[in-house]
C-alpha positions as CSV (number, residue, x, y, z in Angstrom):
1,M,75.3,87.7,62.1
2,A,76.5,87.0,65.7
3,A,74.2,87.7,68.5
4,R,74.8,91.0,70.3
5,I,76.0,90.6,73.9
6,A,74.5,93.1,76.3
7,S,76.8,95.4,78.3
8,I,76.3,97.2,81.5
9,S,77.6,100.3,83.2
10,G,77.6,101.5,86.7
11,A,78.3,104.7,88.7
12,E,80.2,107.5,87.1
13,H,82.0,108.2,90.3
14,T,82.9,106.3,93.5
15,A,83.9,107.0,97.0
16,M,84.8,105.3,100.3
17,L,81.5,105.6,102.1
18,G,82.4,104.2,105.5
19,L,85.4,102.9,107.4
20,G,85.7,100.5,110.4
21,V,88.7,98.9,112.1
22,Y,89.6,96.3,114.6
23,R,92.6,96.5,116.9
24,P,93.4,93.4,119.0
25,E,93.1,94.0,122.7
26,R,96.6,93.0,123.7
27,I,99.1,95.9,123.6
28,V,102.7,94.7,123.3
29,T,105.6,97.0,124.3
30,N,109.1,97.1,122.9
31,E,110.5,95.6,126.1
32,E,108.4,92.5,125.6
33,V,109.7,91.8,122.1
34,A,113.3,93.0,122.7
35,G,114.4,90.1,124.8
36,P,114.4,87.3,122.3
37,I,116.2,89.4,119.7
38,D,118.7,90.8,122.2
39,S,117.5,94.3,121.6
40,S,116.1,97.3,123.5
41,D,113.3,99.8,123.4
42,E,115.7,102.5,122.2
43,W,117.1,100.4,119.4
44,I,113.6,99.6,118.1
45,R,112.3,103.1,118.4
46,T,115.3,104.5,116.6
47,R,115.1,102.1,113.6
48,S,111.3,101.8,113.2
49,G,109.5,104.5,115.2
50,I,107.5,101.8,117.0
51,R,106.7,102.1,120.7
52,T,103.8,99.5,120.9
53,R,101.9,97.1,118.7
54,R,98.9,94.8,118.9
55,F,99.1,91.0,119.0
56,A,95.9,89.0,118.3
57,S,94.8,86.3,120.8
58,P,93.8,82.9,119.5
59,A,90.1,84.1,119.6
60,E,90.9,87.1,117.4
61,T,91.0,85.4,114.1
62,I,91.3,86.6,110.5
63,I,87.5,86.0,110.2
64,S,86.5,87.6,113.5
65,M,88.7,90.7,113.1
66,S,87.5,91.2,109.6
67,A,83.9,90.9,110.5
68,A,84.2,93.3,113.3
69,A,85.9,96.0,111.1
70,A,83.4,95.3,108.3
71,R,80.3,95.8,110.5
72,D,81.5,99.2,111.6
73,A,82.4,100.2,108.0
74,I,78.8,99.2,106.9
75,D,77.3,101.1,109.8
76,A,79.5,104.2,109.0
77,A,78.5,104.0,105.3
78,E,74.8,104.0,106.3
79,I,73.8,101.6,103.5
80,D,71.7,98.5,103.3
81,P,74.1,95.5,103.6
82,G,72.0,93.8,101.0
83,T,73.3,96.1,98.4
84,I,76.8,94.8,98.9
85,D,77.6,92.6,95.9
86,C,81.3,91.8,96.5
87,V,83.7,91.3,99.3
88,I,87.4,91.7,98.6
89,V,89.9,90.6,101.4
90,A,93.5,91.8,101.2
91,T,95.7,89.6,103.3
92,S,99.0,87.6,103.4
93,T,98.3,85.7,106.5
94,W,95.3,83.6,105.8
95,L,97.2,80.3,106.1
96,L,95.0,78.1,103.9
97,L,95.8,77.8,100.3
98,T,92.1,77.2,99.7
99,P,89.4,78.2,100.3
100,A,89.9,81.9,100.5
101,A,88.9,83.8,103.6
102,A,86.5,86.1,101.9
103,P,83.5,83.8,101.4
104,Q,83.6,82.8,105.1
105,I,83.7,86.5,106.1
106,A,80.8,87.3,103.9
107,T,78.8,84.5,105.4
108,E,79.8,85.7,108.9
109,L,78.3,89.1,108.0
110,G,75.1,87.6,106.7
111,L,75.9,88.5,103.1
112,K,74.3,85.8,100.8
113,N,75.4,84.9,97.3
114,V,77.9,87.7,97.0
115,A,81.2,87.4,95.0
116,A,84.0,87.1,97.6
117,F,87.7,86.6,97.0
118,D,91.2,87.3,98.5
119,V,93.9,89.5,97.1
120,S,97.6,88.7,97.8
121,A,99.7,91.8,97.1
122,G,101.5,92.1,100.5
123,C,101.3,95.4,102.2
124,A,99.9,97.1,99.1
125,G,97.0,94.7,99.1
126,F,94.4,97.2,100.5
127,C,95.2,99.8,97.9
128,H,95.0,97.2,95.2
129,A,91.6,96.1,96.5
130,V,90.3,99.6,96.6
131,A,91.2,100.0,92.9
132,L,89.4,96.8,92.1
133,A,86.3,97.7,94.1
134,S,86.1,101.1,92.6
135,D,86.3,99.7,89.1
136,L,83.7,97.0,89.9
137,V,81.2,99.7,91.0
138,K,81.9,101.9,88.0
139,G,81.5,99.0,85.7
140,G,78.2,98.0,87.1
141,T,79.4,94.6,88.3
142,A,78.7,95.7,91.9
143,R,76.4,98.2,93.5
144,N,78.6,98.5,96.6
145,A,81.8,96.6,97.4
146,L,83.3,95.8,100.8
147,V,87.1,95.9,101.0
148,I,89.0,94.5,104.0
149,G,92.7,94.6,104.8
150,V,93.5,92.1,107.6
151,E,96.5,90.4,109.0
152,R,97.7,88.1,111.8
153,L,101.4,88.6,111.1
154,T,102.3,87.1,114.5
155,D,101.4,83.8,113.0
156,T,104.2,84.2,110.4
157,I,107.1,85.7,112.2
158,N,110.0,84.1,114.1
159,P,110.1,85.8,117.5
160,K,113.9,85.4,117.5
161,D,114.3,87.1,114.0
162,R,116.0,90.5,114.7
163,G,114.7,91.8,111.4
164,T,111.0,91.1,111.8
165,A,110.0,90.2,115.4
166,F,109.7,93.8,116.6
167,L,108.1,95.2,113.4
168,F,105.0,93.3,112.5
169,A,101.6,93.1,114.3
170,D,98.0,92.3,113.8
171,G,94.7,94.1,113.0
172,A,92.0,94.7,110.4
173,G,90.4,97.6,108.6
174,A,87.5,97.8,106.2
175,V,85.8,100.3,103.8
176,V,82.6,100.2,101.9
177,I,83.1,101.6,98.3
178,G,80.0,102.7,96.4
179,P,78.5,105.3,94.1
180,S,79.2,109.0,94.7
181,D,77.9,112.3,93.1
182,E,81.5,113.6,92.9
183,P,84.8,111.7,92.4
184,G,85.9,110.3,95.7
185,I,88.6,107.9,94.5
186,G,91.2,109.0,92.0
187,P,92.9,106.9,89.4
188,T,95.2,104.3,90.8
189,V,98.9,104.2,90.0
190,W,100.2,100.7,90.7
191,G,102.8,98.3,89.6
192,S,105.4,95.8,90.7
193,D,109.1,94.9,90.5
194,G,109.7,91.2,90.5
195,T,113.5,91.7,90.6
196,Q,113.0,92.6,94.2
197,H,110.9,89.5,95.2
198,H,113.6,88.4,97.7
199,A,113.2,91.6,99.8
200,I,110.1,90.5,101.6
201,R,109.2,86.8,101.3
202,Q,108.3,83.5,102.9
203,D,111.8,82.0,103.6
204,K,110.9,78.6,102.2
205,D,108.0,77.2,100.2
206,W,105.7,74.5,101.6
207,M,107.1,71.7,99.4
208,E,110.5,72.4,100.8
209,F,109.1,72.3,104.3
210,F,107.3,69.0,103.6
211,R,110.6,67.5,102.3
212,E,112.3,68.6,105.5
213,I,109.5,66.9,107.6
214,D,110.1,63.6,105.7
215,E,113.9,63.9,106.3
216,H,114.1,65.4,109.8
217,G,110.7,64.8,111.4
218,L,109.9,67.2,114.3
219,D,113.3,68.9,113.8
220,A,112.0,70.5,110.5
221,V,111.8,74.3,110.8
222,R,108.5,75.9,109.6
223,P,108.4,78.7,107.1
224,Y,108.7,82.2,108.4
225,L,108.3,85.7,107.0
226,A,111.7,87.1,106.1
227,M,112.7,90.6,105.1
228,E,115.8,92.4,103.9
229,G,115.2,95.7,105.6
230,T,118.0,97.6,103.8
231,A,116.8,96.5,100.4
232,V,113.2,97.5,101.2
233,F,114.3,100.9,102.6
234,R,116.4,101.6,99.5
235,W,113.7,100.6,97.1
236,A,111.1,102.7,98.8
237,A,113.3,105.8,99.2
238,H,114.2,105.5,95.5
239,S,110.9,104.6,93.8
240,L,108.0,105.9,95.7
241,E,108.3,109.6,95.2
242,Q,107.4,109.3,91.5
243,V,104.5,106.9,92.3
244,C,103.0,109.5,94.7
245,L,103.5,112.4,92.3
246,D,101.9,110.4,89.5
247,A,98.8,109.6,91.7
248,I,98.4,113.2,92.6
249,E,98.8,114.4,89.1
250,R,96.3,111.8,87.7
251,A,93.8,113.0,90.3
252,G,94.2,116.5,88.8
253,L,95.8,117.9,91.9
254,T,99.1,119.1,93.4
255,P,100.7,118.2,96.8
256,D,99.4,121.6,98.1
257,D,95.8,120.3,97.6
258,L,96.3,117.4,100.1
259,D,94.7,117.5,103.5
260,A,96.4,114.3,104.5
261,M,98.8,111.6,103.5
262,V,98.3,108.0,104.6
263,P,101.3,105.9,103.7
264,H,101.7,102.2,104.5
265,Q,103.0,102.1,108.0
266,A,106.2,100.2,107.1
267,N,108.8,102.2,109.0
268,G,108.9,105.7,110.7
269,R,111.9,106.7,108.8
270,I,110.5,105.8,105.4
271,I,107.3,107.8,106.3
272,E,109.4,110.9,107.1
273,I,111.5,110.6,103.9
274,M,108.4,110.4,101.7
275,A,106.8,113.4,103.4
276,R,110.0,115.4,102.9
277,V,110.6,114.6,99.3
278,L,107.0,115.4,98.3
279,K,107.3,118.8,100.0
280,L,103.9,118.5,101.6
281,P,102.4,121.7,103.0
282,E,102.4,122.2,106.8
283,S,98.7,121.9,106.7
284,C,98.9,118.3,105.3
285,A,98.5,115.8,108.1
286,L,100.8,112.8,108.0
287,A,99.6,109.4,109.3
288,N,102.0,108.0,111.9
289,D,100.0,105.1,113.3
290,I,103.1,102.8,113.3
291,E,104.2,104.3,116.6
292,E,101.2,102.6,118.4
293,T,100.2,99.9,116.0
294,G,103.4,98.6,114.3
295,N,103.4,97.3,110.7
296,T,100.2,95.5,109.9
297,S,100.8,95.0,106.3
298,A,97.5,95.1,104.3
299,A,95.6,96.4,107.3
300,S,97.9,99.4,107.9
301,V,96.4,102.0,105.6
302,P,92.8,101.7,106.9
303,L,94.0,101.5,110.5
304,A,96.1,104.7,109.9
305,M,93.1,106.4,108.4
306,E,91.0,105.7,111.4
307,A,93.8,106.8,113.8
308,M,94.2,110.2,112.0
309,M,90.5,111.0,112.2
310,R,90.0,109.7,115.7
311,K,92.8,112.0,116.9
312,G,91.4,114.9,115.0
313,D,94.3,115.2,112.6
314,A,92.0,114.7,109.6
315,K,88.3,114.8,108.9
316,P,85.9,112.8,106.7
317,G,85.7,114.4,103.3
318,G,89.4,115.6,103.4
319,T,91.5,114.8,100.4
320,A,94.2,112.2,101.2
321,L,96.9,110.4,99.3
322,L,97.1,106.7,100.1
323,I,100.3,104.9,99.2
324,A,101.4,101.4,100.0
325,F,104.2,99.0,99.0
326,G,105.3,95.5,100.0
327,A,106.0,92.0,99.1
328,G,106.4,91.4,95.3
329,L,107.6,94.1,95.4
330,S,104.2,95.6,94.7
331,Y,102.9,99.1,95.1
332,A,99.7,101.2,94.6
333,A,98.6,104.7,95.3
334,Q,95.5,106.8,94.9
335,V,94.0,110.1,96.1
336,V,90.7,109.6,98.0
337,Q,88.1,111.6,99.9
338,L,88.4,110.3,103.5
339,P,85.3,108.3,104.5
340,N,82.9,108.5,107.5
341,W,84.2,106.3,110.3
342,K,83.0,104.4,113.3
């Protein structure tokens, strides 16, 4: 008879216990980015809703921004950092193939011998990581888990690319996920559509770049982030309504039960369309952090949560729908109780 392998179980329910963010110091106006793309403030605002964004300095790194956001999240959660057993970092702009950023961030935070890994799911990475962390705590693999969404997209964009230069920006957001007496994180609805992989992508792989260096030397052009804005817009407008409705239904709620909606800050027009098709009640606050922060990919959902609560549009404990989508194309949504923040 085979030996019996022991099993473990964790918390019945989970919640976001604390939220922290880091916004780079430098504020960049539309006028500053408009010149190289032969554009204007009006053109940028009309097409994206963006007025300003934050660009990181050389000193504001993936590691330092993540650690700053994480420290505030841990403080807001009011937990012993020693009870964090896992660090999950969602990012597309850690430009080393190996090692991952997460172990270095954990060490920077003084967390010893914890599991730490990165998640690459584009702009949907934070919501993917929330799902993973919640399941880890429910399964007993972690007592508490730290989730970080962080990007330095200015490292990856061509300042002369009319489709991306005005849109993307930098920042970090973090949440602590742990046990809760009541359900604080609903079931996640997630998926992908690989037929749309071309819509948001790195425009060449590294092997192609290395071959160009061999052939052309310093004239070789480095890889940049590329986006087919129309394809993304159409995909989001067509596909995301059902994802949102499914997440709300799986949480046992209706749109009328929502206090807030926090969509990925991809484009102001997409945000408006999503709110309209879901027929959200007037009492439901709608995150619109893109106006001041731009599109920060995996960092955008936690940054938008913080902005809503800082401005008084939503409060900790409120019921919010999180929805994000991006490169892959990948998407994820879940209903949560908004966390304490610092």
